[in-house]
C-alpha positions, 0 to 999 in steps of 0.5 A: 528202915534204919531204926537205929537212927530213930532216937537221934532223929527224935532228939533232933526234932525235940531240940529244934521244936522245944528250944524254939518254944513250939507247943508240946503237941507240935513236937509230938506231931513232928515226932509222929511223922518222923516215926512214920518216915522211918517205919512206914505203916502197912495197910491191908485193904480190899480194892473196891474202885480206882480213879485218877486225878491230875493235881498241879500237873502231876498224875495221881492214882486214887485207890478206894478200899476197905481195910481189915478193920472195916474202915473205908480208906483212900490210898493215893499213889503218886509217881506212876508215869503214863506212857505209850510206845512208838513202833519203829519201821523195820530197818530204821536207825532208832537214834535217827527217829529219836532225833526226829522226836526230839525236834518236836520237843517244843510242842511237848511238856518239858518233863516228857521223857523218851527212850529206845526199848526192845519189845515183842509184837506177836512174838517177834522182837521189835524196837520202839520208843517209849514216851513218858508223859506228864498228863495222861490226857495228853497221850492221844494228842502226843501219839497223833503228833509223834506218829508222823515222825519219819521212821515211826510205823504207828503208836501202840498202847496209847489207848490204854487208860491211865488207871488200867495201865496202873493195874496192869503194870503193878499187878493190882487187881480189883476185888482182891486184898493188897498190902501197901506201905503208907503214911497219913496224907498231911493235906486235907481232902474233901473226901468221904473216907475214914482214912486217907493215905499216901502210898510209899510203895506199890500195892502187893497182893496177899493171900486173903480170899474172904471179901470184907463186909460191904455196905450196899444200897439198892434203890428204885425210882418212880417218875410221874409222866401223864403223857408219854415216856418220862423226861427229866425236863417235865417229869418229877421224881415222886417216889424213891425206895431204898433197901440197904444191906443192913435190912433198912427199908426207906421210902421218900415220897413227894407230897405233890408233883412240884415237891420232887426237889425234896425227894432228890435232896433226901436221897442224896442225904441218905446216900451220904449218911449210909455211905454205901460201897456199892449202889445197885439198881436195875436199868440205872446205867441206861436211865435212872442216873442221868434222869436224876442228875438232869432233874436235880440240875433243873431243881438247882440241886448238885447231885453229889452221891459219890465220895469226892463231892462230884456228880456221876458221869458216863465213862468207859463202856457206857457205865455211870461212874460214881467215884469211890463207890461201885455202881452196879446196874444189874440189868447188865448181868441179865445177859448172863441168864439166857433162860430169861427171855424177857429181861424185866426186873420181875422176871429176873427176880422170879427166875433167881428165886428172889420174889415170884411174879405171882406174889408181887404187885405189878404196875405197867409204866402207862398206869403209873400216872393214874396210880399217882393221881388217885389218892386211894391207889397211891399206896399201891404205887409205893408198894410197887416201888418198894417191891422193886427195891427189894427185888434189886437187893435180892438179885444183887445177893444172888449175883454178887459172888459171880460179879466179884469173881469175874472182876478178879479174873478179868481185872476190870473194876466191879462197876465196869465188869457187867457193862463190858461186852464179852469181847472186852472182858477177854481182851483185858484178861489177855492183856494182863496175861501178856504183860506177865510173859 
């Protein structure tokens, strides 16, 4: 930072702006961006979620978080290049292999770079060629192509996802506070965030431990299916019950079995209005999210419940990704409770002291249609749904600290850590530790 240049530079902006007849507000805006360039802002934020985008052939890491003022922010980090390695056969000349790789350059992106490096494999020094790619999605294709070059033993680290590579290489950890130099993003993005920044440095961890106050939405849905298991092609969504971390309880109830379009639209509206950081359910990765999305598609409704205007999608480990939010299926954490043999919502809630089974209403799946069709029993079905949502929120409160600490320890995002099997958790922990060695 050269603060001594600031008066001169602002004067230069004033001369070129005012003399040209530019409005005063334009001058102020230019001076502001100039000041940011000379003195970058520093933003402290708690990392909630991350994803990557490829814009005009350039990869970007999108970091979603909550800052110290409680604002929901998006930090976009550009310039981090994805890469993988080609492990060389023992005794071969790296330059010869490099020439063989270069011979295939016509089948690679023009900006693809490569260099010979020394690494360790199981503690033994080895030589490899490091391949920098422009598009993260091209890595599997490039690894397959270049592994056939004479002298290449095999590709390595080509299966590490770009977003995880970013976390590992830069020592960035989910559910941890970081500080990063930023500047306001000039272009407009259609995202649900209070502030959008462009990173001017890599995030660095800070010593703060207490997590921010997060907005959490718990939900439970009821599907009407008089014959057999519910299917999105023929089974309407008749009730969605929600409970928020602020204590608000709401129910969306269809007027009839043909009115579930309104139910879905109202649920989407509530998610956007409350703007939760975390959405929790029970069995939602296995059924609810895909059911609601397919049902919405049948109703010609775009099921946009994330922060970028896109629909949920299935991602790594089979979890449902909701960009900008953490989607947590509490059933994924039920395996951590060996004392609960039958891992139903009511049994887990009972075990954790959220709501005793004897104190709540229980309705079997095969009885739901009967309760919906009977006007006198329908209020009981609504009660059952709301008690489910309350149990979901209660279980989340009981397990939230465990989930956050596990995410911090392993380095997997909050929406993936529950879904990942123990073996994957150990693997990612070891990968991060090995990189530091």
